[in-house]
C-alpha positions in Angstrom: 0.1 0.0 -0.1 1.3 3.3 -1.0 0.4 6.9 -0.2 0.5 10.3 -2.1 1.7 13.2 -0.8 4.4 16.7 -0.6 7.5 16.3 0.3 8.1 18.3 3.2 11.0 20.2 4.1 12.6 17.9 6.8 11.8 14.8 4.5 14.1 17.3 1.7 16.4 17.5 4.1 16.8 13.7 4.6 16.7 12.5 1.1 19.8 15.3 0.3 21.7 13.7 2.9 21.2 10.4 2.0 22.6 11.3 -1.1 25.4 12.8 0.0 26.1 9.6 2.0 25.5 7.7 -0.9 22.4 5.8 0.8 20.4 6.8 -1.8 19.7 5.3 -5.5 18.3 7.4 -8.1 16.5 6.4 -11.6 15.2 3.9 -13.2 18.8 1.9 -13.8 20.0 2.2 -10.4 16.6 1.3 -8.2 16.0 -1.9 -10.2 19.8 -2.7 -9.5 19.0 -2.1 -5.6 15.8 -4.2 -5.9 17.5 -6.9 -7.5 20.6 -7.0 -5.2 18.3 -6.4 -2.0 19.5 -3.5 -1.3 16.8 -0.7 -1.7 14.7 -0.6 1.7 12.3 2.0 0.8 11.1 3.2 -2.7 10.0 6.4 -3.5 7.6 6.9 -6.8 6.9 10.5 -8.5 3.2 11.1 -8.7 4.0 12.0 -11.8 5.4 8.8 -13.2 3.1 7.3 -16.1 0.4 5.1 -14.7 1.6 1.6 -16.3 5.2 2.3 -15.2 4.0 3.4 -11.6 2.2 0.1 -11.0 5.3 -1.8 -12.6 7.1 -0.4 -9.3 4.2 -1.1 -7.0 3.9 -4.9 -8.1 7.4 -5.2 -8.0 8.1 -3.5 -4.4 4.9 -5.7 -3.2 6.8 -8.8 -4.3 10.1 -8.3 -3.0 8.2 -7.0 0.3 10.1 -3.7 0.2 8.0 -0.4 1.6 6.9 2.6 -1.1 5.4 5.8 -1.4 4.1 7.4 -3.8 5.3 11.0 -3.0 6.5 14.4 -4.6 7.0 14.8 -8.4 10.1 14.6 -10.5 10.8 18.4 -10.7 11.1 18.3 -6.8 13.2 15.1 -6.9 15.1 16.6 -9.4 15.9 20.4 -6.7 16.1 18.2 -3.7 19.1 16.0 -5.3 20.8 18.1 -7.4 20.1 16.5 -10.3 17.7 15.8 -14.0 13.8 14.7 -13.0 13.7 11.4 -11.6 10.9 9.0 -11.4 12.0 6.8 -8.9 14.9 6.8 -5.8 15.3 4.0 -3.6 16.7 4.8 0.2 19.5 2.1 0.9 19.7 2.4 4.4 17.2 1.1 7.3 17.5 3.3 9.5 17.1 6.0 6.8 14.4 4.7 5.3 12.5 4.1 8.6 13.7 7.8 10.0 12.1 9.1 6.5 8.5 7.1 7.0 8.5 8.1 11.2 9.0 11.7 9.6 5.9 11.5 7.5 3.8 9.5 10.0 3.8 6.2 8.5 4.2 3.6 11.1 3.2 0.6 9.2 3.5 0.1 5.3 2.6 -2.4 3.2 
């Protein structure tokens, strides 16, 4: 199960820290690799990603029991991460993933 919302400033800071510390995967290829190697602990899907792609990622997350959120849009990810627009990002660190879920008030997901 996932939710749709905007990214708040504290979550933005956490995502920026994850990127700088090498605990963030961004873009489809990197996230696919992260899922296959069991490195991805939380997926964030842009709300403006094509619906068929979103369903693909959600089904894969559910199959692999990886929590996910549909939050923010591609432009927000680009701004927060200082990169080109991204549809999907993944947090590799379990503690950071839990902190992000807690920050967004999601005690339980999936």
